[in-house]
C-alpha positions as CSV (number, residue, x, y, z in Angstrom):
1,M,-66.3,177.2,123.9
2,T,-68.0,175.1,121.2
3,E,-71.1,173.2,121.9
4,E,-70.8,169.4,121.3
5,R,-73.2,168.0,118.7
6,L,-74.4,164.5,118.1
7,G,-75.3,164.7,114.4
8,R,-72.9,165.4,111.6
9,L,-75.2,167.8,109.7
10,P,-75.6,171.4,110.8
11,P,-78.4,172.1,113.3
12,R,-81.6,172.8,111.5
13,Y,-84.9,173.2,113.3
14,S,-86.2,174.5,116.6
15,F,-88.1,171.9,118.6
16,A,-90.6,171.6,121.4
17,L,-92.2,168.5,123.0
18,N,-95.8,169.3,123.9
19,P,-96.8,167.6,127.1
20,H,-100.4,169.0,127.1
21,E,-103.0,166.7,125.6
22,E,-105.6,169.4,125.5
23,M,-103.4,171.8,123.5
24,R,-102.7,170.9,119.9
25,C,-100.7,174.0,118.6
26,T,-102.6,174.8,115.5
27,R,-100.8,178.2,115.6
28,C,-97.1,178.7,116.1
29,P,-96.3,179.9,119.6
30,Q,-93.6,182.2,118.2
31,C,-95.2,184.0,115.2
32,G,-98.9,183.1,115.5
33,Q,-99.2,181.8,112.0
34,P,-101.1,178.6,111.3
35,T,-98.9,175.4,111.7
36,R,-98.9,172.6,109.1
37,L,-98.7,168.9,109.5
38,R,-95.4,167.4,108.3
39,K,-93.7,164.1,108.7
40,F,-90.3,164.0,110.3
41,A,-87.8,161.2,111.0
42,L,-87.0,161.9,114.7
43,L,-84.0,160.5,116.3
44,V,-85.0,159.4,119.8
45,G,-82.5,158.3,122.5
46,I,-84.0,155.8,125.0
47,K,-82.4,155.2,128.4
48,D,-80.9,151.7,128.8
49,Y,-81.7,150.9,125.2
50,G,-80.1,153.2,122.7
51,M,-81.4,155.2,119.7
52,V,-84.4,154.7,117.4
53,V,-85.6,156.6,114.4
54,L,-89.3,157.2,114.3
55,G,-91.4,158.6,111.4
56,K,-93.7,161.0,113.2
57,T,-96.2,163.5,111.9
58,C,-95.7,166.8,113.8
59,R,-97.0,170.3,113.8
60,F,-94.6,172.5,111.8
61,C,-94.2,176.3,111.3
62,P,-92.3,176.8,108.0
63,I,-91.7,180.4,108.8
64,C,-89.9,179.8,112.1
65,E,-88.7,176.3,111.2
66,F,-90.3,175.1,114.4
67,I,-91.3,171.5,115.0
68,I,-93.9,170.7,117.7
69,A,-94.2,167.0,118.6
70,H,-97.1,165.9,120.9
71,Q,-95.8,163.8,123.7
72,D,-98.8,161.5,124.0
73,E,-98.6,160.6,120.3
74,L,-94.8,160.1,120.5
75,E,-95.1,157.8,123.5
76,G,-97.8,155.8,121.7
77,L,-95.5,155.3,118.7
78,L,-92.7,154.2,121.0
79,A,-94.9,151.8,122.9
80,A,-96.2,150.3,119.6
81,S,-92.6,149.9,118.4
82,F,-91.5,147.9,121.4
83,V,-94.7,146.1,122.6
84,T,-93.8,142.7,121.0
85,S,-90.0,142.8,120.7
86,Q,-88.9,144.5,124.0
87,P,-91.8,145.4,126.3
88,E,-89.3,146.2,129.1
89,V,-88.3,149.4,127.2
90,I,-91.8,150.8,127.3
91,G,-92.0,153.6,129.9
92,S,-88.3,154.3,129.9
93,D,-87.0,157.9,129.8
94,Y,-86.4,159.2,126.4
95,Y,-85.1,162.3,124.7
96,V,-85.7,163.6,121.1
97,L,-82.2,164.3,119.8
98,G,-82.7,165.6,116.3
99,T,-84.0,164.9,112.8
100,V,-82.7,162.3,110.4
101,E,-82.7,162.8,106.6
102,R,-85.8,161.1,105.2
103,K,-83.7,159.2,102.6
104,T,-81.6,157.6,105.4
105,W,-84.7,156.8,107.5
106,R,-86.4,155.1,104.5
107,K,-83.3,153.1,103.8
108,G,-83.2,152.0,107.4
109,L,-86.7,150.6,107.0
110,R,-85.6,148.4,104.2
111,D,-82.0,147.5,105.1
112,A,-80.1,147.5,108.4
113,T,-78.2,150.8,109.0
114,T,-75.4,151.3,111.5
115,P,-75.6,154.0,114.2
116,K,-72.6,155.8,112.6
117,E,-74.5,156.0,109.3
118,V,-77.6,157.4,111.0
119,L,-75.5,160.0,112.9
120,D,-73.8,161.0,109.6
121,H,-77.3,162.0,108.4
122,T,-78.7,163.6,111.6
123,A,-79.2,167.3,112.3
124,D,-79.4,168.4,115.9
125,F,-81.9,171.1,116.9
126,K,-80.9,174.7,116.8
127,K,-82.9,175.5,119.9
128,E,-85.4,173.6,122.2
129,F,-88.4,175.1,123.9
130,D,-90.8,174.2,126.7
131,L,-94.4,174.8,125.9
132,H,-96.5,176.4,128.7
133,Y,-100.1,177.6,128.5
134,E,-102.9,178.6,130.8
135,P,-106.3,177.2,130.0
136,G,-109.1,179.7,129.5
137,G,-111.8,180.2,132.0
138,W,-112.5,182.1,135.2
139,Y,-109.9,182.1,138.0
140,P,-110.3,183.4,141.6
141,T,-108.4,186.5,142.3
142,D,-105.5,186.4,144.7
143,E,-105.6,188.3,148.0
144,E,-102.7,190.4,146.9
145,D,-104.6,191.6,143.8
146,K,-107.5,192.7,146.0
147,S,-105.3,194.8,148.3
148,E,-103.6,196.4,145.3
149,R,-107.0,197.4,143.8
150,Q,-108.3,198.9,147.0
151,A,-105.2,201.1,147.5
């Protein structure tokens, strides 16, 4: 059974949307190497609106080809994009669909591009991850842990 893809280019990167404002992913969660800042043209699908291509600086691990976009920054860009033209779109559900070639994204900034043209130059993500973390600090021990230690 083949998986249906949106973009016409082969899947390229792994992706995670970081919902934690206090965690900035300066190291790759997969390999532990330092991440770099890199700008990507992200294709974002917005419920009851359609698709939009955003130029977004993300954390990137070149070893794992892993993009980490921070949710608060992405939502700020989306809100700034629609605040004057269509404020009713702000706060709608959205989903990051893939990356668009930078050449096509730049062309779209100058001239109008069709959705078909954008999809012809879009690569889906190979794999998507959820980021979880436990903040440092002292935590109370559970009752079960106490009973296990006493036995």
